[in-house]
C-alpha positions as CSV (number, residue, x, y, z in Angstrom):
1,M,11.9,-57.0,7.9
2,S,12.5,-53.6,9.1
3,P,9.8,-51.1,10.2
4,P,8.6,-48.4,7.8
5,E,10.5,-45.1,8.0
6,E,8.6,-42.2,9.4
7,A,8.8,-38.7,8.0
8,P,10.9,-36.6,10.3
9,A,8.6,-34.5,12.5
10,K,8.8,-30.8,11.8
11,T,10.8,-29.2,14.6
12,N,9.0,-26.6,16.6
13,R,11.7,-23.8,16.8
14,G,9.6,-21.8,19.3
15,P,10.5,-18.0,19.6
16,A,13.5,-18.4,17.3
17,A,11.0,-18.8,14.3
18,G,9.2,-15.6,15.3
19,P,10.8,-13.1,12.8
20,E,10.9,-15.6,10.0
21,N,7.2,-16.4,10.6
22,R,6.4,-12.6,10.7
23,R,8.1,-12.0,7.3
24,A,6.3,-15.1,5.8
25,L,2.9,-13.7,7.0
26,I,3.5,-10.3,5.6
27,A,4.7,-11.8,2.2
28,A,1.7,-14.0,2.2
29,A,-0.7,-11.2,3.1
30,R,0.8,-8.9,0.5
31,E,0.4,-11.5,-2.2
32,L,-3.2,-12.4,-1.3
33,Y,-4.2,-8.7,-0.7
34,A,-3.1,-8.0,-4.2
35,R,-5.0,-10.9,-5.7
36,D,-8.1,-11.0,-3.4
37,G,-8.2,-7.6,-1.6
38,L,-8.3,-6.8,2.2
39,S,-11.1,-9.2,2.8
40,T,-8.8,-12.2,2.5
41,P,-9.4,-14.6,5.4
42,F,-6.8,-14.9,8.1
43,S,-6.7,-18.6,7.7
44,A,-5.9,-18.3,4.0
45,I,-2.9,-16.0,5.0
46,A,-1.6,-18.4,7.6
47,K,-1.9,-21.4,5.2
48,R,0.0,-19.4,2.4
49,A,2.7,-18.6,4.8
50,G,2.9,-22.1,6.1
51,V,2.5,-21.1,9.8
52,G,-0.4,-22.0,12.2
53,Q,-3.2,-19.5,13.0
54,G,-1.8,-19.2,16.5
55,S,1.4,-17.9,15.1
56,L,-0.5,-15.4,12.9
57,Y,-2.5,-14.2,16.0
58,R,0.6,-13.8,18.1
59,H,2.1,-11.4,15.5
60,F,-1.1,-9.7,14.5
61,P,-4.1,-9.7,16.7
62,D,-6.6,-8.6,14.1
63,P,-6.8,-8.1,10.3
64,T,-6.0,-4.4,10.6
65,A,-2.7,-4.9,12.3
66,L,-1.7,-7.3,9.6
67,A,-2.8,-5.0,6.8
68,A,-0.9,-2.1,8.5
69,A,2.3,-4.1,8.6
70,V,1.9,-5.1,4.8
71,F,1.5,-1.6,3.9
72,E,4.5,-0.2,6.0
73,D,6.6,-1.4,3.2
74,N,4.7,0.3,0.5
75,V,4.6,3.6,2.3
76,G,8.4,3.3,2.7
77,E,8.8,2.7,-0.9
78,L,6.8,5.8,-1.8
79,E,8.8,7.8,0.8
80,A,12.1,6.8,-0.8
81,Y,10.7,7.3,-4.3
82,V,9.8,10.7,-3.8
83,A,12.9,11.7,-1.6
84,P,14.9,13.2,-4.5
85,A,14.3,16.9,-4.7
86,D,13.3,16.6,-8.4
87,R,10.3,14.3,-7.9
88,T,6.9,15.7,-8.7
89,L,3.2,14.8,-8.3
90,E,3.5,13.1,-11.7
91,D,6.1,10.8,-10.1
92,L,3.7,10.1,-7.3
93,F,1.0,9.1,-9.8
94,D,3.6,6.8,-11.6
95,A,4.4,5.1,-8.3
96,I,0.6,4.6,-7.7
97,V,0.2,3.2,-11.1
98,G,3.1,0.9,-10.3
99,Q,1.6,-0.3,-7.0
100,A,-1.9,-0.2,-8.5
101,V,-3.9,-2.7,-6.7
102,T,-1.7,-2.6,-3.5
103,S,-2.0,1.3,-3.3
104,T,-5.8,1.0,-3.6
105,A,-5.9,-1.4,-0.8
106,L,-3.7,1.0,1.2
107,I,-5.9,3.9,0.6
108,D,-9.1,1.9,1.4
109,L,-7.3,0.7,4.7
110,I,-6.6,4.3,5.7
111,G,-10.0,5.4,4.9
112,A,-11.8,2.6,6.7
113,H,-9.6,2.3,9.7
114,R,-8.1,5.8,10.2
115,H,-8.6,5.7,13.9
116,D,-6.6,2.6,14.4
117,P,-3.1,3.9,15.7
118,A,-1.1,1.9,13.2
119,V,-3.3,2.8,10.4
120,F,-3.3,6.5,11.5
121,R,0.6,6.5,11.4
122,L,0.5,5.1,7.9
123,G,-2.0,7.7,6.8
124,E,0.3,10.5,8.3
125,R,3.3,9.2,6.5
126,F,1.5,9.1,3.2
127,R,0.2,12.6,3.8
128,A,3.7,13.8,4.6
129,V,4.7,12.3,1.1
130,V,1.9,14.4,-0.5
131,E,2.8,17.5,1.5
132,T,6.3,17.3,0.5
133,L,5.6,16.9,-3.3
134,L,2.9,19.6,-3.2
135,E,5.3,22.1,-1.5
136,R,7.7,21.5,-4.4
137,E,5.0,21.8,-6.9
138,H,3.7,25.0,-5.5
139,A,7.3,26.5,-5.2
140,A,7.9,25.5,-8.8
141,G,4.6,27.1,-10.1
142,N,3.4,23.7,-11.4
143,V,0.2,23.6,-9.5
144,G,-2.1,26.3,-8.4
145,A,-2.2,27.6,-4.9
146,H,-5.8,26.3,-4.5
147,V,-4.4,22.7,-4.5
148,E,-4.3,21.3,-1.0
149,P,-2.9,17.9,0.2
150,E,-6.6,16.5,0.5
151,D,-7.0,17.2,-3.2
152,V,-4.0,15.2,-4.0
153,M,-4.9,12.3,-1.7
154,L,-8.4,12.3,-3.2
155,A,-6.9,12.2,-6.7
156,V,-4.6,9.5,-5.7
157,G,-7.5,7.5,-4.2
158,M,-9.6,7.9,-7.4
159,L,-6.6,6.8,-9.6
160,G,-5.9,3.8,-7.5
161,G,-9.6,2.8,-7.4
162,E,-10.0,3.1,-11.2
163,L,-6.7,1.2,-11.7
164,A,-7.8,-1.7,-9.4
165,R,-11.1,-2.0,-11.3
166,S,-9.3,-2.0,-14.7
167,D,-7.7,-4.9,-16.5
168,E,-4.0,-4.7,-16.4
169,S,-3.9,-4.1,-20.2
170,E,-6.2,-1.0,-19.8
171,R,-4.3,0.6,-16.9
172,P,-1.8,2.6,-18.9
173,D,-4.7,4.4,-20.8
174,V,-6.7,4.9,-17.5
175,A,-3.6,6.4,-15.9
176,R,-3.1,8.7,-18.9
177,R,-6.7,9.8,-18.9
178,A,-6.5,10.5,-15.1
179,R,-3.4,12.6,-15.4
180,V,-5.0,14.8,-18.0
181,I,-7.9,15.5,-15.7
182,F,-5.5,16.1,-12.6
183,R,-3.3,18.4,-14.6
184,T,-6.3,20.5,-15.7
185,A,-7.8,20.6,-12.1
186,F,-4.4,21.3,-10.4
187,A,-3.1,23.8,-13.0
188,P,-2.3,27.3,-11.7
189,S,-5.1,29.7,-12.4
190,S,-4.4,32.0,-15.3
191,S,-6.6,34.9,-13.6
192,H,-3.7,35.8,-11.2
């Protein structure tokens, strides 16, 4: 009688697995943040990624570092999306609607951890997106001179928050209503 076959042991690839583990952790965190929010436990992210918590902590020493890495991609998507010269604030609102829950978590992260260097850089990149679009909109006469980047960032935060609290089927109506409010608030003043 031959001895029972043992399952092959999982090979520890050491440092060679680092980039792959990092990508897996970011993908797992993005998925869990979208479903459960930024309070997702580190252990759940490591488990979902199929890596040990030691690997998670080697790549991301704290939850803020992981969240910043996850949202790097989202900010990059927004930067690429608004790069064409014909993009407007309406297009930014479309992108926020498209990233609904994730965008809300990004905005929450920026607000809650704005002094963290990685989060600060994300906030600055997001602000640059807003400033670029606002400059275009001012030049085209589409928004009033009274509208500042902070106004747009507040509007985006409000929109993201409402979208995150809404059922998916309600989001188009929420977005439509918010746009009506923003168009009115951002309109050029007729008294000039």
